[in-house]
Backbone as numpy.savetxt, mean C-alpha at the origin, in Angstrom:
# Nx Ny Nz CAx CAy CAz Cx Cy Cz
14.32 40.73 19.14 14.22 39.43 18.50 15.42 39.16 17.61
15.84 37.89 17.57 16.97 37.51 16.73 16.58 37.59 15.27
17.43 38.22 14.45 17.15 38.32 13.02 17.09 36.92 12.39
16.16 36.76 11.46 16.00 35.49 10.77 17.18 35.24 9.84
17.72 34.04 9.91 18.80 33.66 9.01 18.23 33.45 7.62
18.84 34.07 6.63 18.35 33.96 5.26 19.34 33.19 4.40
18.93 32.91 3.18 19.81 32.21 2.26 21.03 33.06 1.90
20.89 34.38 2.00 22.05 35.26 1.77 23.13 35.02 2.83
22.70 34.81 4.07 23.65 34.51 5.14 24.34 33.18 4.88
23.59 32.22 4.38 24.16 30.91 4.07 25.21 31.04 2.97
24.85 31.78 1.92 25.78 31.97 0.80 27.07 32.65 1.26
26.91 33.67 2.10 28.08 34.39 2.60 28.96 33.48 3.45
28.34 32.70 4.33 29.07 31.80 5.20 29.80 30.73 4.40
29.16 30.26 3.33 29.74 29.19 2.52 30.76 29.72 1.52
30.77 31.03 1.32 31.70 31.61 0.37 31.32 31.35 -1.08
30.01 31.31 -1.33 29.53 31.09 -2.70 28.52 32.18 -3.04
28.15 32.25 -4.31 27.15 33.23 -4.73 25.77 32.83 -4.24
24.86 33.81 -4.26 23.48 33.54 -3.85 22.85 32.48 -4.77
23.11 32.59 -6.06 22.56 31.64 -7.02 23.06 30.22 -6.78
24.37 30.10 -6.48 24.95 28.78 -6.20 24.34 28.18 -4.94
24.17 29.01 -3.92 23.56 28.53 -2.67 22.14 28.04 -2.93
21.39 28.79 -3.74 20.01 28.41 -4.05 19.97 27.09 -4.81
20.84 26.95 -5.80 20.86 25.71 -6.59 21.28 24.52 -5.73
22.23 24.74 -4.82 22.69 23.66 -3.95 21.58 23.20 -3.01
20.81 24.15 -2.48 19.73 23.80 -1.55 18.55 23.15 -2.26
18.26 23.60 -3.48 17.10 23.09 -4.21 17.44 21.96 -5.15
18.74 21.58 -5.20 19.20 20.50 -6.07 18.79 20.73 -7.52
19.01 21.95 -7.98 18.69 22.31 -9.36 19.95 22.84 -10.03
20.05 22.65 -11.34 21.19 23.18 -12.08 22.49 22.47 -11.72
23.57 23.02 -12.25 24.88 22.42 -12.03 25.56 23.09 -10.84
25.92 22.26 -9.87 26.62 22.74 -8.68 27.69 21.72 -8.34
28.89 22.18 -8.03 29.97 21.26 -7.70 29.73 20.61 -6.35
30.33 19.44 -6.17 30.20 18.74 -4.89 30.79 19.58 -3.75
31.86 20.31 -4.04 32.50 21.14 -3.02 31.55 22.26 -2.57
30.84 22.85 -3.55 29.91 23.93 -3.21 28.74 23.40 -2.39
28.24 22.22 -2.77 27.13 21.61 -2.01 27.56 21.33 -0.58
28.78 20.81 -0.41 29.29 20.50 0.93 29.43 21.77 1.76
29.93 22.85 1.12 30.11 24.12 1.84 28.77 24.71 2.26
27.78 24.63 1.37 26.45 25.16 1.68 25.80 24.35 2.80
25.90 23.03 2.72 25.32 22.19 3.77 25.97 22.45 5.12
27.29 22.67 5.11 27.99 22.99 6.35 27.51 24.32 6.92
27.32 25.31 6.05 26.83 26.62 6.49 25.42 26.52 7.06
24.58 25.69 6.42 23.21 25.49 6.90 23.21 24.93 8.32
24.10 23.96 8.56 24.16 23.36 9.90 24.68 24.35 10.94
25.72 25.09 10.59 26.31 26.01 11.54 25.39 27.19 11.86
24.64 27.66 10.87 23.74 28.80 11.08 22.36 28.36 11.54
22.10 27.05 11.52 20.77 26.51 11.83 19.73 27.17 10.94
20.03 27.17 9.65 19.15 27.82 8.66 17.90 26.99 8.44
16.74 27.66 8.46 15.45 27.03 8.18 14.86 27.72 6.95
14.69 26.98 5.84 14.15 27.62 4.63 12.74 28.15 4.86
12.44 29.24 4.19 11.08 29.80 4.21 10.25 29.02 3.19
9.48 28.06 3.72 8.74 27.14 2.84 7.73 27.87 1.97
7.02 28.84 2.55 6.02 29.58 1.79 6.65 30.36 0.65
7.75 31.06 0.96 8.43 31.85 -0.07 8.97 30.95 -1.17
9.52 29.80 -0.75 10.07 28.88 -1.75 8.97 28.32 -2.65
7.82 28.00 -2.07 6.73 27.44 -2.88 6.21 28.46 -3.88
6.19 29.75 -3.49 5.76 30.79 -4.42 6.78 30.97 -5.54
8.04 30.82 -5.17 9.10 31.04 -6.15 9.23 29.87 -7.11
9.15 28.67 -6.57 9.36 27.48 -7.40 8.07 26.84 -7.89
6.93 27.35 -7.38 5.63 26.75 -7.68 5.58 25.29 -7.26
6.28 25.00 -6.18 6.30 23.66 -5.61 6.06 23.78 -4.12
5.12 22.97 -3.61 4.84 23.00 -2.18 5.79 22.11 -1.40
6.46 21.19 -2.09 7.33 20.26 -1.40 6.56 19.20 -0.64
5.28 19.04 -0.99 4.41 18.09 -0.28 3.81 17.10 -1.28
3.81 15.83 -0.91 3.20 14.77 -1.71 2.00 14.24 -0.92
0.85 14.12 -1.57 -0.34 13.58 -0.92 -0.44 12.08 -1.11
-0.89 11.38 -0.07 -1.07 9.94 -0.17 -2.40 9.56 0.47
-3.24 8.85 -0.28 -4.55 8.41 0.21 -4.58 6.89 0.30
-4.96 6.39 1.47 -5.16 4.95 1.65 -6.56 4.74 2.23
-7.02 3.51 2.23 -8.39 3.26 2.68 -8.52 3.24 4.19
-7.45 2.83 4.89 -7.56 2.65 6.34 -6.19 2.81 6.98
-6.01 3.89 7.73 -4.72 4.14 8.38 -4.43 3.12 9.48
-5.47 2.46 9.99 -5.28 1.46 11.04 -4.77 0.14 10.48
-4.79 -0.01 9.17 -4.33 -1.24 8.53 -2.80 -1.31 8.63
-2.25 -2.31 9.33 -0.80 -2.38 9.51 -0.04 -2.56 8.20
-0.70 -3.11 7.18 -0.03 -3.25 5.89 0.26 -1.89 5.29
-0.69 -0.95 5.43 -0.47 0.39 4.91 0.57 1.14 5.73
0.61 0.89 7.03 1.55 1.62 7.89 2.98 1.43 7.41
3.33 0.21 7.01 4.69 -0.06 6.55 4.96 0.58 5.19
3.95 0.60 4.33 4.10 1.25 3.02 4.33 2.75 3.21
3.52 3.36 4.08 3.62 4.81 4.33 4.98 5.17 4.90
5.46 4.38 5.86 6.75 4.66 6.48 7.87 4.64 5.45
7.84 3.65 4.56 8.89 3.55 3.54 8.80 4.69 2.53
7.58 5.03 2.11 7.41 6.14 1.16 7.88 7.45 1.77
7.52 7.67 3.02 7.91 8.92 3.69 9.42 9.05 3.79
10.10 7.95 4.12 11.56 7.98 4.23 12.20 8.34 2.90
11.71 7.73 1.81 12.28 8.00 0.48 12.03 9.44 0.05
10.86 9.97 0.35 10.53 11.34 -0.04 11.28 12.36 0.81
11.39 12.09 2.10 12.10 13.03 2.98 13.56 13.15 2.59
14.14 12.06 2.13 15.54 12.08 1.70 15.76 13.05 0.55
14.70 13.35 -0.19 14.79 14.28 -1.32 14.14 15.62 -1.01
13.84 15.87 0.28 13.33 17.17 0.69 11.82 17.34 0.60
11.08 16.25 0.43 9.62 16.34 0.34 8.97 15.83 1.62
7.81 16.39 1.93 7.00 15.92 3.06 5.83 15.11 2.52
5.32 14.21 3.36 4.20 13.36 2.96 2.97 13.74 3.78
1.87 14.01 3.08 0.60 14.33 3.71 -0.33 13.14 3.47
-0.76 12.48 4.57 -1.50 11.22 4.46 -2.92 11.39 4.99
-3.87 10.75 4.32 -5.27 10.77 4.78 -5.92 9.44 4.44
-7.01 9.13 5.15 -7.73 7.87 4.95 -9.08 8.14 4.29
-9.40 7.32 3.29 -10.68 7.47 2.58 -11.80 6.70 3.26
-11.45 5.85 4.22 -12.44 4.96 4.88 -13.19 4.11 3.84
-12.53 3.89 2.70 -13.13 3.10 1.61 -14.41 3.73 1.06
-14.50 5.06 1.15 -15.69 5.76 0.66 -15.30 6.64 -0.53
-15.97 6.41 -1.65 -15.63 7.14 -2.88 -15.82 8.65 -2.72
-16.92 9.07 -2.09 -17.16 10.51 -1.93 -16.08 11.16 -1.05
-15.67 10.44 -0.01 -14.63 10.97 0.86 -13.30 11.07 0.09
-13.04 10.09 -0.75 -11.83 10.14 -1.56 -11.84 11.37 -2.46
-12.95 11.60 -3.13 -13.05 12.76 -4.02 -12.87 14.07 -3.25
-13.44 14.13 -2.05 -13.31 15.33 -1.22 -11.86 15.55 -0.80
-11.19 14.47 -0.39 -9.80 14.59 0.04 -8.88 14.97 -1.12
-9.17 14.46 -2.31 -8.38 14.82 -3.48 -8.47 16.33 -3.73
-9.68 16.88 -3.61 -9.85 18.32 -3.79 -9.12 19.12 -2.71
-9.14 18.61 -1.49 -8.41 19.28 -0.40 -6.91 19.27 -0.69
-6.40 18.12 -1.13 -4.98 18.02 -1.46 -4.61 18.96 -2.61
-5.47 19.03 -3.60 -5.20 19.92 -4.72 -5.24 21.37 -4.27
-6.15 21.70 -3.33 -6.20 23.05 -2.78 -4.94 23.39 -2.01
-4.33 22.38 -1.41 -3.06 22.57 -0.71 -1.88 22.60 -1.67
-2.16 22.43 -2.94 -1.15 22.46 -4.00 -0.05 21.40 -3.80
-0.48 20.18 -3.50 0.52 19.11 -3.41 1.17 18.93 -4.77
2.42 18.51 -4.76 3.16 18.35 -6.01 2.79 17.09 -6.76
2.26 16.10 -6.04 1.87 14.83 -6.67 0.96 14.07 -5.72
0.29 13.05 -6.25 -0.61 12.22 -5.45 -0.25 10.75 -5.59
-0.33 10.03 -4.48 -0.25 8.56 -4.48 -1.60 8.07 -4.00
-2.29 7.30 -4.83 -3.66 6.87 -4.52 -3.73 5.37 -4.31
-4.12 4.97 -3.10 -4.33 3.56 -2.78 -5.73 3.12 -3.16
-6.07 1.85 -2.93 -7.39 1.34 -3.30 -8.51 2.06 -2.57
-9.66 2.14 -3.19 -10.84 2.71 -2.56 -12.03 1.80 -2.87
-13.19 2.12 -2.30 -14.37 1.27 -2.42 -14.69 0.96 -3.88
-14.72 1.99 -4.71 -14.93 1.81 -6.14 -13.84 2.55 -6.87
-13.10 1.80 -7.66 -11.97 2.40 -8.35 -12.34 2.80 -9.76
-11.75 3.90 -10.19 -12.05 4.41 -11.52 -10.75 4.77 -12.22
-10.44 4.04 -13.29 -9.25 4.39 -14.07 -9.39 5.79 -14.66
-10.64 6.17 -14.95 -10.88 7.50 -15.53 -10.51 8.61 -14.56
-10.71 8.35 -13.25 -10.36 9.36 -12.25 -8.87 9.66 -12.30
-8.06 8.62 -12.33 -6.61 8.82 -12.38 -6.20 9.49 -13.68
-6.83 9.09 -14.78 -6.52 9.69 -16.07 -6.83 11.19 -16.06
-7.93 11.55 -15.42 -8.32 12.96 -15.33 -7.35 13.74 -14.44
-6.95 13.14 -13.31 -6.05 13.82 -12.39 -4.67 14.05 -12.99
-4.20 13.11 -13.80 -2.86 13.23 -14.36 -2.73 14.40 -15.33
-3.83 15.00 -15.71 -3.76 16.18 -16.57 -3.27 17.39 -15.79
-3.42 17.35 -14.45 -3.02 18.48 -13.62 -1.74 18.24 -12.83
-1.51 17.00 -12.40 -0.34 16.72 -11.57 0.01 15.25 -11.66
1.26 14.88 -11.31 1.64 13.47 -11.37 0.83 12.64 -10.36
0.37 11.48 -10.80 -0.39 10.57 -9.94 0.22 9.18 -10.04
0.47 8.57 -8.89 0.95 7.19 -8.84 -0.14 6.35 -8.20
-0.60 5.32 -8.90 -1.62 4.42 -8.37 -0.93 3.34 -7.54
-1.46 3.13 -6.33 -0.87 2.17 -5.41 -1.81 0.97 -5.28
-1.51 -0.10 -6.00 -2.29 -1.34 -5.94 -3.77 -1.12 -6.23
-4.04 -0.35 -7.26 -5.42 -0.12 -7.68 -5.48 -0.06 -9.20
-6.69 -0.17 -9.75 -6.86 -0.08 -11.20 -6.45 1.31 -11.67
-5.74 1.36 -12.79 -5.41 2.66 -13.35 -5.38 2.58 -14.87
-5.51 3.74 -15.46 -5.68 3.81 -16.92 -4.41 3.40 -17.65
-4.59 2.98 -18.89 -3.44 2.66 -19.74 -2.59 3.91 -19.91
-1.28 3.72 -19.81 -0.39 4.85 -19.97 -0.13 5.61 -18.69
-0.70 5.17 -17.55 -0.46 5.85 -16.29 0.57 5.10 -15.47
0.84 5.60 -14.28 1.95 5.13 -13.47 1.44 4.45 -12.21
2.05 3.34 -11.81 1.58 2.70 -10.59 2.45 1.55 -10.12
2.21 1.17 -8.87 2.85 0.01 -8.25 1.74 -0.95 -7.86
1.85 -2.20 -8.27 0.80 -3.15 -7.95 1.38 -4.49 -7.53
0.61 -5.20 -6.72 0.99 -6.53 -6.26 0.30 -7.57 -7.14
0.99 -8.65 -7.43 0.41 -9.72 -8.24 -0.45 -10.61 -7.34
-1.63 -10.10 -6.96 -2.52 -10.83 -6.06 -3.09 -12.08 -6.72
-3.23 -12.05 -8.03 -3.76 -13.21 -8.75 -2.85 -14.42 -8.55
-1.57 -14.22 -8.82 -0.60 -15.31 -8.67 -0.48 -15.73 -7.20
-0.57 -14.76 -6.30 -0.46 -15.08 -4.88 -1.62 -15.93 -4.39
-2.83 -15.54 -4.77 -4.01 -16.31 -4.36 -3.98 -17.70 -4.99
-3.50 -17.80 -6.23 -3.37 -19.10 -6.90 -2.42 -20.00 -6.11
-1.27 -19.46 -5.71 -0.28 -20.24 -4.98 -0.81 -20.70 -3.62
-1.46 -19.79 -2.88 -1.98 -20.14 -1.57 -3.09 -21.19 -1.66
-3.98 -21.02 -2.63 -5.08 -21.97 -2.82 -4.55 -23.32 -3.25
-3.57 -23.31 -4.13 -2.96 -24.55 -4.60 -2.32 -25.31 -3.43
-1.70 -24.57 -2.51 -1.09 -25.20 -1.34 -2.14 -25.91 -0.50
-3.29 -25.28 -0.28 -4.36 -25.88 0.49 -4.96 -27.09 -0.24
-5.10 -26.96 -1.54 -5.62 -28.09 -2.33 -4.67 -29.29 -2.24
-3.37 -29.03 -2.24 -2.38 -30.10 -2.11 -2.51 -30.82 -0.77
-3.02 -30.09 0.24 -3.22 -30.70 1.56 -4.56 -31.43 1.65
-5.30 -31.45 0.54 -6.56 -32.17 0.50 -7.79 -31.34 0.82
-7.61 -30.03 0.98 -8.75 -29.16 1.27 -9.47 -28.80 -0.04
-10.77 -28.96 -0.05 -11.59 -28.49 -1.18 -12.66 -27.52 -0.71
-12.99 -27.58 0.59 -13.93 -26.62 1.18 -13.12 -25.47 1.76
-12.69 -24.57 0.86 -11.83 -23.45 1.25 -12.65 -22.16 1.18
-12.67 -21.42 2.28 -13.38 -20.14 2.31 -12.39 -19.02 2.01
-12.80 -18.11 1.14 -11.98 -16.94 0.81 -12.70 -15.70 1.31
-12.05 -14.96 2.21 -12.60 -13.71 2.74 -11.66 -12.57 2.35
-12.14 -11.68 1.49 -11.32 -10.57 1.02 -12.20 -9.36 0.77
-11.70 -8.15 1.01 -12.52 -6.96 0.79 -12.85 -6.76 -0.68
-14.12 -6.45 -0.93 -14.57 -5.84 -2.16 -14.37 -6.49 -3.49
-15.46 -6.89 -4.15 -15.37 -7.36 -5.54 -15.18 -6.19 -6.50
-15.35 -4.96 -6.01 -15.16 -3.78 -6.85 -13.68 -3.35 -6.87
-12.89 -3.85 -5.92 -11.49 -3.47 -5.83 -10.63 -4.36 -6.70
-9.56 -3.80 -7.24 -8.62 -4.61 -8.01 -8.07 -5.75 -7.16
-7.70 -5.45 -5.91 -7.12 -6.48 -5.05 -8.09 -7.65 -4.86
-9.36 -7.34 -4.59 -10.35 -8.38 -4.39 -10.60 -9.19 -5.65
-10.75 -8.49 -6.77 -11.00 -9.16 -8.05 -9.86 -10.11 -8.42
-8.62 -9.65 -8.21 -7.46 -10.46 -8.56 -7.36 -11.70 -7.67
-7.63 -11.53 -6.38 -7.57 -12.68 -5.46 -8.63 -13.73 -5.82
-9.83 -13.27 -6.10 -10.90 -14.20 -6.45 -10.56 -14.94 -7.75
-9.99 -14.21 -8.71 -9.61 -14.84 -9.98 -8.54 -15.90 -9.77
-7.52 -15.60 -8.95 -6.46 -16.57 -8.68 -6.97 -17.77 -7.90
-7.89 -17.54 -6.99 -8.53 -18.60 -6.20 -9.26 -19.57 -7.11
-10.07 -19.02 -8.00 -10.84 -19.87 -8.92 -9.93 -20.61 -9.90
-8.88 -19.94 -10.33 -7.96 -20.56 -11.29 -7.27 -21.79 -10.70
-6.95 -21.74 -9.41 -6.31 -22.88 -8.76 -7.25 -24.09 -8.74
-8.53 -23.85 -8.50 -9.51 -24.94 -8.54 -9.65 -25.49 -9.95
-9.75 -24.58 -10.92 -9.93 -24.99 -12.31 -8.76 -25.83 -12.80
-7.54 -25.50 -12.31 -6.36 -26.27 -12.71 -6.45 -27.72 -12.24
-7.28 -28.00 -11.23 -7.48 -29.37 -10.73 -8.76 -29.98 -11.28
-9.43 -29.27 -12.15 -10.69 -29.75 -12.67 -11.81 -29.66 -11.66
-11.67 -28.73 -10.70 -12.67 -28.55 -9.65 -13.36 -27.20 -9.80
-14.47 -27.04 -9.12 -15.18 -25.77 -9.08 -15.38 -25.37 -7.62
-14.90 -24.20 -7.21 -15.09 -23.80 -5.82 -16.55 -23.49 -5.54
-16.96 -23.74 -4.32 -18.32 -23.42 -3.91 -18.44 -21.90 -3.83
-19.26 -21.26 -4.67 -19.37 -19.79 -4.64 -19.82 -19.24 -3.30
-20.51 -20.07 -2.51 -20.99 -19.62 -1.20 -19.83 -19.43 -0.22
-18.67 -19.99 -0.55 -17.51 -19.85 0.34 -16.66 -18.63 0.02
-17.04 -17.90 -1.02 -16.32 -16.66 -1.37 -17.10 -15.50 -0.77
-16.51 -14.85 0.20 -17.17 -13.73 0.88 -16.29 -12.48 0.68
-16.80 -11.53 -0.08 -16.03 -10.32 -0.40 -16.79 -9.10 0.08
-16.39 -8.59 1.21 -17.02 -7.40 1.78 -15.93 -6.44 2.23
-16.34 -5.38 2.92 -15.36 -4.43 3.42 -14.56 -5.07 4.55
-13.31 -4.58 4.71 -12.40 -5.17 5.69 -12.79 -4.74 7.10
-13.51 -5.61 7.79 -13.88 -5.32 9.17 -13.98 -6.61 9.95
-13.56 -6.59 11.21 -13.59 -7.78 12.02 -15.02 -8.25 12.24
-15.97 -7.29 12.38 -17.36 -7.66 12.62 -17.90 -8.48 11.45
-17.61 -8.04 10.24 -18.04 -8.77 9.05 -17.40 -10.15 9.03
-16.10 -10.22 9.29 -15.38 -11.49 9.21 -15.86 -12.46 10.28
-16.06 -11.99 11.49 -16.52 -12.85 12.57 -17.88 -13.45 12.24
-18.81 -12.60 11.80 -20.16 -13.07 11.48 -20.14 -14.06 10.32
-19.35 -13.75 9.27 -19.29 -14.64 8.11 -18.65 -15.97 8.48
-17.57 -15.92 9.26 -16.88 -17.15 9.64 -17.77 -18.00 10.54
-18.49 -17.37 11.46 -19.42 -18.12 12.33 -20.50 -18.81 11.50
-21.01 -18.07 10.51 -22.04 -18.64 9.64 -21.51 -19.84 8.87
-20.29 -19.71 8.32 -19.71 -20.79 7.53 -19.39 -22.01 8.40
-18.87 -21.77 9.59 -18.47 -22.88 10.46 -19.65 -23.62 11.07
-20.83 -23.00 11.02 -22.02 -23.64 11.57 -22.74 -24.52 10.55
-22.28 -24.47 9.29 -22.92 -25.26 8.25 -22.55 -26.73 8.37
-23.42 -27.59 7.86 -23.15 -29.02 7.89 -21.87 -29.35 7.12
-21.72 -28.74 5.95 -20.49 -28.88 5.17 -19.65 -27.61 5.37
-19.04 -27.52 6.51 -18.26 -26.33 6.85 -16.94 -26.31 6.07
-16.34 -25.14 5.93 -15.01 -25.08 5.32 -13.98 -25.72 6.22
-12.99 -26.35 5.61 -11.88 -26.93 6.38 -10.65 -26.02 6.34
-10.76 -24.92 5.58 -9.64 -23.99 5.50 -10.17 -22.59 5.19
-9.43 -21.59 5.67 -9.76 -20.19 5.39 -8.54 -19.52 4.76
-8.81 -18.75 3.73 -7.82 -17.88 3.11 -8.37 -16.47 3.27
-7.71 -15.64 4.09 -8.33 -14.35 4.43 -7.28 -13.26 4.61
-7.71 -12.02 4.38 -6.83 -10.87 4.53 -6.35 -10.79 5.97
-5.04 -10.55 6.14 -4.42 -10.67 7.46 -4.54 -9.46 8.36
-5.66 -8.76 8.30 -5.84 -7.61 9.18 -7.00 -7.91 10.13
-8.04 -7.07 10.11 -9.18 -7.31 10.98 -9.96 -8.56 10.56
-9.88 -8.90 9.27 -10.57 -10.09 8.81 -9.96 -11.34 9.44
-8.63 -11.44 9.45 -7.97 -12.58 10.08 -8.34 -12.65 11.56
-8.36 -11.52 12.22 -8.71 -11.48 13.64 -10.12 -12.02 13.86
-11.07 -11.61 13.01 -12.44 -12.08 13.13 -12.57 -13.57 12.87
-11.83 -14.08 11.87 -11.87 -15.50 11.54 -11.32 -16.34 12.70
-10.18 -15.93 13.25 -9.58 -16.68 14.36 -10.49 -16.66 15.58
-11.15 -15.53 15.81 -12.07 -15.43 16.94 -13.25 -16.39 16.75
-13.76 -16.47 15.50 -14.89 -17.37 15.22 -14.48 -18.83 15.38
-13.29 -19.18 14.93 -12.81 -20.57 15.07 -12.74 -20.95 16.55
-12.19 -20.06 17.35 -12.10 -20.35 18.78 -13.49 -20.41 19.41
-14.39 -19.52 19.00 -15.74 -19.44 19.58 -16.54 -20.71 19.30
-16.30 -21.33 18.15 -17.04 -22.54 17.78 -16.39 -23.81 18.31
-15.28 -23.67 19.02 -14.64 -24.82 19.63 -13.69 -25.56 18.73
-13.45 -25.06 17.53 -12.49 -25.69 16.64 -11.09 -25.18 16.95
-10.09 -25.89 16.43 -8.71 -25.47 16.66 -7.95 -25.43 15.34
-6.90 -24.58 15.34 -6.01 -24.42 14.18 -4.70 -25.15 14.52
-4.19 -26.03 13.64 -4.72 -26.42 12.33 -5.46 -27.77 12.34
-5.67 -28.33 13.54 -6.25 -29.68 13.62 -7.61 -29.76 12.92
-8.46 -28.75 13.15 -9.81 -28.75 12.56 -9.93 -27.84 11.35
-9.24 -26.71 11.42 -9.34 -25.70 10.36 -7.95 -25.16 10.05
-7.57 -25.16 8.77 -6.32 -24.55 8.35 -6.58 -23.09 7.98
-5.56 -22.25 8.18 -5.72 -20.81 7.93 -4.49 -20.28 7.22
-4.72 -19.48 6.17 -3.64 -18.74 5.51 -4.02 -17.26 5.52
-3.08 -16.44 5.94 -3.28 -15.00 5.97 -2.78 -14.37 4.67
-3.59 -13.50 4.08 -3.16 -12.73 2.91 -2.53 -11.45 3.44
-1.22 -11.39 3.43 -0.49 -10.29 4.05 0.09 -10.76 5.37
1.36 -10.52 5.57 2.04 -10.98 6.78 2.04 -9.86 7.82
1.26 -10.02 8.87 1.12 -8.99 9.90 1.64 -9.51 11.24
1.67 -8.63 12.24 2.09 -9.03 13.58 1.21 -10.15 14.11
-0.10 -10.07 13.82 -1.01 -11.10 14.28 -0.63 -12.45 13.70
-0.27 -12.49 12.43 0.13 -13.74 11.79 1.35 -14.35 12.49
2.27 -13.50 12.89 3.52 -13.98 13.46 3.41 -14.30 14.95
2.52 -13.61 15.67 2.45 -13.77 17.12 1.36 -14.73 17.59
0.37 -14.98 16.73 -0.69 -15.92 17.12 -0.09 -17.31 17.30
-0.69 -18.09 18.20 -0.23 -19.46 18.41 -1.35 -20.42 18.05
-1.13 -21.25 17.02 0.09 -21.42 16.23 0.30 -20.26 15.25
1.55 -20.03 14.86 1.84 -18.97 13.90 1.14 -19.26 12.56
0.74 -18.19 11.89 -0.11 -18.32 10.70 0.70 -18.31 9.40
0.51 -19.33 8.59 1.08 -19.33 7.24 0.56 -18.12 6.49
1.46 -17.39 5.82 1.07 -16.10 5.25 1.55 -15.93 3.82
0.69 -15.28 3.04 1.05 -14.84 1.70 1.62 -13.44 1.85
2.88 -13.27 1.54 3.57 -12.02 1.86 4.08 -11.32 0.60
4.22 -10.02 0.69 4.91 -9.24 -0.35 5.63 -8.11 0.35
6.62 -7.55 -0.30 7.50 -6.57 0.34 6.81 -5.20 0.38
6.28 -4.85 1.54 5.55 -3.59 1.70 6.50 -2.40 1.64
7.70 -2.56 2.19 8.66 -1.46 2.15 9.07 -1.14 0.70
9.23 -2.18 -0.10 9.56 -1.97 -1.51 8.41 -1.25 -2.21
7.17 -1.61 -1.88 6.01 -0.93 -2.47 6.05 0.57 -2.20
6.26 0.92 -0.91 6.29 2.34 -0.54 7.45 3.07 -1.19
8.61 2.43 -1.20 9.79 3.06 -1.80 9.61 3.25 -3.30
9.07 2.24 -3.97 8.86 2.33 -5.42 7.84 3.42 -5.76
6.77 3.53 -4.97 5.78 4.58 -5.21 6.42 5.95 -5.09
7.25 6.12 -4.06 7.94 7.40 -3.87 8.91 7.68 -5.01
9.63 6.66 -5.45 10.60 6.84 -6.53 9.91 7.20 -7.84
8.73 6.62 -8.09 7.99 6.98 -9.30 7.55 8.44 -9.24
7.12 8.88 -8.07 6.75 10.29 -7.90 7.95 11.18 -8.20
9.08 10.87 -7.59 10.28 11.70 -7.77 10.75 11.68 -9.22
10.63 10.53 -9.85 11.04 10.39 -11.24 10.25 11.33 -12.15
8.96 11.44 -11.88 8.12 12.31 -12.70 8.28 13.78 -12.34
8.51 14.06 -11.07 8.73 15.45 -10.67 10.05 15.97 -11.22
11.02 15.08 -11.36 12.31 15.48 -11.93 12.27 15.54 -13.45
11.06 15.28 -14.01 10.85 15.35 -15.47 11.74 14.37 -16.22
12.08 13.26 -15.57 12.82 12.24 -16.29 11.91 11.46 -17.23
10.59 11.59 -17.01 9.62 10.96 -17.89 8.64 12.01 -18.37
8.21 11.94 -19.62 7.14 12.83 -20.05 5.85 12.51 -19.31
4.94 13.49 -19.21 3.71 13.32 -18.43 2.90 12.11 -18.85
2.96 11.75 -20.12 2.13 10.65 -20.61 2.80 9.28 -20.52
4.03 9.24 -19.97 4.75 7.98 -19.95 4.13 6.99 -18.98
4.22 5.71 -19.36 3.72 4.65 -18.49 4.89 4.02 -17.75
4.72 3.79 -16.48 5.76 3.15 -15.68 5.05 2.33 -14.62
5.06 1.01 -14.78 4.36 0.14 -13.86 5.34 -0.83 -13.21
5.24 -0.96 -11.91 6.11 -1.85 -11.16 5.25 -2.94 -10.53
5.57 -4.19 -10.81 4.82 -5.33 -10.27 5.60 -5.94 -9.11
4.92 -6.16 -8.00 5.52 -6.76 -6.81 5.04 -8.21 -6.70
5.97 -9.13 -6.61 5.62 -10.54 -6.51 5.32 -10.93 -5.06
4.56 -12.00 -4.89 4.24 -12.51 -3.56 5.01 -13.79 -3.28
5.09 -14.14 -2.00 5.68 -15.42 -1.61 4.89 -16.00 -0.45
4.83 -17.31 -0.38 4.09 -17.99 0.67 5.07 -18.37 1.78
4.83 -17.84 2.98 5.67 -18.14 4.14 4.99 -19.25 4.95
5.59 -20.42 4.97 4.99 -21.57 5.63 5.26 -21.53 7.14
4.17 -21.63 7.91 4.31 -21.66 9.37 3.54 -22.86 9.91
2.71 -22.65 10.94 2.14 -23.79 11.66 0.62 -23.93 11.52
0.00 -23.10 10.73 -1.47 -23.04 10.75 -2.17 -23.90 9.70
-1.42 -24.70 8.97 -2.04 -25.54 7.94 -1.67 -27.01 8.16
-2.66 -27.86 7.95 -2.46 -29.30 8.09 -3.31 -30.01 7.06
-3.03 -31.28 6.76 -3.88 -32.00 5.80 -5.33 -32.03 6.25
-6.22 -31.96 5.27 -7.65 -31.94 5.59 -8.06 -33.22 6.30
-8.80 -33.06 7.38 -9.29 -34.23 8.12 -10.45 -34.86 7.37
-10.59 -36.16 7.40 -11.75 -36.77 6.73 -13.03 -36.33 7.38
-14.12 -36.20 6.61 -15.38 -35.73 7.18 -15.89 -36.65 8.27
-16.39 -36.06 9.35 -16.90 -36.85 10.48 -18.29 -37.37 10.16
């Protein structure tokens, strides 16, 4: 069998000391650019593969970051994960991803599994019931970055301004003359759901109006739920003339219900997607969407993790990044038709 290439071989090939080679590979301590270049060249020529287990024992770092999201099938999360993984890999870290299925017990179980794997940090997305206390408790053991979820004062996170986004989208529909607007969004227990509902109501209040509470449907993100709710709403005598809904399975269910009831977009019903997905862009007519930069979200979450792992911030420091939304106008909205 071929002898395993070790860091000693790399150091010898690069013409540097063992300590310099180690610091160059682990990006620790002071190392000249010339030494780093020589070590990297030696690594490529020798096809050196670091012993991850030995390094983790030596440095007490697994080189792995855990990330929990509610649904891996959600295309919005896919883009966030891809961006976070790219940013972490560039710094030598791997990303371990799992789905909570929006279940609190499953989230708690996965957190314990990740801790058992000795991940260096955690990125936590929204779950069925969010607890700022949970994040506060976890930060006593390892860095935690909250991803668009409620988190304790003094903790670290990246969040989207869903309140302002929902206000802007609702205001746009109100300007078109719509007052029977249905809002379909996951969970009144989630920060995202609570913020959207608050922004929705605020837009009505700014016009001196009160939204019909029966048109606010906040359940788990599933096409079956959305289809049934949209069918129920569209069958009412005073049906909604517009839908504001999450652009994943909920949007799919709403569009299916509109077609099933014989209505058309935007002649009979206007639609705005919360989140810009492939479905929003490929459906005919294309769907007006409330968008935010998912890649920036993933990159910022990764950068916050790296910032804390590099000890550039004390453990108790607060660092919050807010992501703004924008309304992308397409073909799915039209002025409200007068009641028949």
